[in-house]
N, C-alpha and C positions, 0 to 999 in steps of 0.2 A: 572801534577803539584801537589806538596805536600804542606801540611799546615806546615809552619815553624814558624809562629808567636805563641807566648805562649798563647793559648786559654784555659782558665780554663775549666775543665770538669763540666758539669751540673750534680749535684748529686741528687739522689732520695732516697727513703727509701729502706732499706734492701740491700744495696750494689749496687743498680741500678745506671746507669749513662749514659750520652751521651757525648762523647768526640771525639776530632780529634786526629787521630794517623796516621802519614805518609800520604799516599794517600787515606785515607778512614776515615769514621766516624764509631765509635764503639758504638752500642746501646745495652746496657745490661739491660734486663728486669729480672723479678724475676726468671723465669725458663729457660731463654735462652739469648745468646749473638749474636747479628747480626752485620755482617761486610758489610758496604755500601761503595763501591768504589766511589771516587769523580766524575769519569766520568759517573756514573749512576745517578747523582743528577742533577735535573733541577734547584731547588732553595731550600733554607731553609727559613721558615717563623716563626716569633714569633707571637703566638696567645694567648695573655694574659699570663697565667702561663703554657703555653705549647709551645713546639717547634715542627713544622711540617716539615718533610723532604720529599719533593715531588720528585719523581723519574721521569726520562725521560720516554716518552711513544710515540709509533707511532702516527702519525697524525690521528685524528678521534677517538682515544681511551681515556678512562679515566685514568689518571695517578694514580699510587699507592702512598699512603702517609703513612710514618711511623711517629708516634707521640710519644713524650716523655713529660709526664705531671707532674705537681706538682713542678715547678721550679720558681725561683724568676723572676718577669717580666723584670726587668732591665737586669738581666743576660741572659735571653732568647733573648732579643733584641741585646745585645752585641755579643752573640754567633752566631746568625743568620747573622748579618752583616759581621762578621769576616770570616765565612765559605763561604758566597756568594762571598766575595772579592777574595777568594782563589780558587774558582771553575775554572776548565779549560774552556777557551773560545772556544776551538776547540777540536775535537776528542771525543766528548761525544758519548756514545753508544745509539742506537736507542730505546732500551727497557731496562730500568734500572732494572726492576723486575727480569729479567733473569740473572742478575749478582749479586744478593744478595746471601750471604751464612751465615750460622749460626751454632751454637753449642747449643744443648739442655742440660740442667743441670739435670742429674739423670733421673730416669724413671718417671712413672706416680705418681704424688703426692697423688692422691686419693687412689691408691693402697697401698702406704706407710701408709697413715692414717688408711686404713681398716686393714692392717696387725697389726699395733700398737693396734688398738681397739680389734682385735682378741686375741692378746697376753695378753692384760689386762683382757679380759673376761675369758680366759682360767685360768689365775692365780687366779682370784677371785673365779672361779668355784672350783678349787683345794682347795683353802682355805675353801670354804663352805663345801666341803666333809670332810675335816679334822675337822672342827668345829662340824659337825653333829656326827662324830665318838666320839669326846670328850664328847658331850652332852649325848649320850647313855651310855657311860662308867660311867660318874659321876652319872647318875641316876640309875645305877645298872643293865643295860641291855647290857653288853659288848659283848654278843654273837651276837648281831645284826650287829656288824662291819664286820663279816665274809661275809655278803652279801652287806652291804653298800659300802664297799671299791671297790669291783669289779664292782658293778652296777654303782656307782658314777663316776668312772674314765672311764668306757666304755661309759656311757652317755656323759661325757665331751668330749671324743675323737670323738664320732659321731657328736656331735654338732659343734665342731671346724672344723672337716673335711668337714661337709656339708656346713658350712658357707664359707669356703675357696673355695669349688667347686662352690657355688652359686655366687661368685663375678664375674666370667667371664660372665655368661649370664646376670647378673644384669648390668654390665658395658656396654655390647653391647646394652641391652634394653634401658638403660638410654641415651646413645649417639644416638641410633636410634630415640628415641622420641624427644630429645631436641637438637640434633646436626644438622649439615649441611652435606648432602650427596653429594658427588662429584665423578667424575671418575678419577681414578689414572691410568697413562699410564706406561707401562713397560719401564725401562731405558735401552737403547741398550747396550749390552756388560756386563750388571750387572745381575748376576743370582739371581732371586727371589726378585728384588728390583724395586719398582714402585714409581712414583712421582705424587704429587697433588699440586695444588696452593691454598694457604690460602687467606683470604680477604686482607691481607696486601701486597700481591704480592710475598710472599716468597714461593719458591718451596720446598716442604717437602717430605721426603722419608718415605716409609712404606714397610715392608717386607711381602711377601706372597708366598706360594708355588703353587699358582694357575697357571695352564698352559693356560694362556690367555694373550692377548695383553693389555687388560684393565680390571680393577676390580673396583667395587664400594666400596668406603670407606666413613666413617662418622667421623667428627671431632667435638670437643667441641668448640662452638663459643667463649667461654670465654678463652679457652686455645687451639688454633689450633694445637698445637703439640700433643695433646691427641687424638689419632686417633685409629679407629678399622676397620678392614676389615669386610665387611658384608658377612659373610659366609652363608652356607646353614642353614636354620632355623631348620633342623632336628637335627643338632649337638647342637643347642641351647636347643631344647626340651630334648635331651638326658642328657645334663648337668643339666637342670632344674629338671628332674625326679630323677637323681642321688642325687642331693642336697636335694631335698624334702625327699627322702628315708632315707638319712643319718640323717637329722634333725629330722624326725619322729622317727627313732630308738633312737636317743639321748633323745628325749622328753619322750619316753616310759621308758627308763632306769632311767631318772630323776624322773618320776612319781613313779617308783618302789622304789627308795631311799626314797622319801617323805612318801610313804605308810609304808615302814619298820620302819622309825623313829616314825611316829604317832602311829602305832600299838605297838611298843616297849614301848613308853611312857604311853600308855593306858593299858599296861599289857596284851595285846592280843597276843597270840603266845607263843612260847617256848624259848624266848631269855633271 
C-alpha cells in the first residue's frame, strides 16, 4: 500500500526532512538519507517535538527506532496519524531493520575539515616565509634569503606532509578510544565488502582487503557511518613514526629559519 494522501514533509535544519514518498518514508539527516519501506514499519509515534518510526522486529527482540527531532508538535501528531493510517495491515516483513537502505553524503566530514585546516595552515606558513624574507631585505640583510627560502619551504613541506600522514593513525586512535567496536561480516558475492549493524538497525558497508569472513571495525557513535577497520597496530606504529619523523624535520627546518632571521637582525654572520 502506498501513501497517496498529501502529507506535508516534516522539515528540519540544513535540508533535513522526514516525508512520505510512494511506498516508503524518506528520512534525510545531515550526512545521509534513509529509505524505510512501509512494510518494514510497525508504527509511527509522535513524541513531543520528535517523530519515532518503530520498525517491525521478531518476537522477543527489541525493535529498532528511527527518530527525527526538532519538529512542530502538532505537525508531528498529524504526520504520525496519517502514516499509521496508510500502513499495510498485512504483508509486513518480520525484521524491518533488514530492509532499510540509505545513501551517505560525501566522505568523512572530519577529514574534510582537517584538510581545510591543513590548507589554511600551509598558506599561512608560506605567507610567513615571504614576510620573513621581506623583513630581512628591508633591514639590509638580503643575503639571508638564500637560506631562508629553501629552509622555510622545506620545513613547511615536511610539516604539511607529516600532518597529513598523522591523520590516519589519529583517526583510528580516536575512533578506537571513543567509538563502538563491532564485528563486520563479509557480504557473499561481494569482493572486499563487509557489513555491520549500527544502533539504529541500519546495515552499513565497509571495504577491506582482509582475507577473512569477519573483521573488527569501530564506528563513531555520533556518526555511525564514520567507520574504520581495526587493522594491525604495527601499521599504526609505522604511520605514527613516519608522521613524527616528518614533523620533527619540519620543526628543525623551522627552527633554522628562525635562527637565520634572528642572527641576521642581530648582525651575526655574513648576511
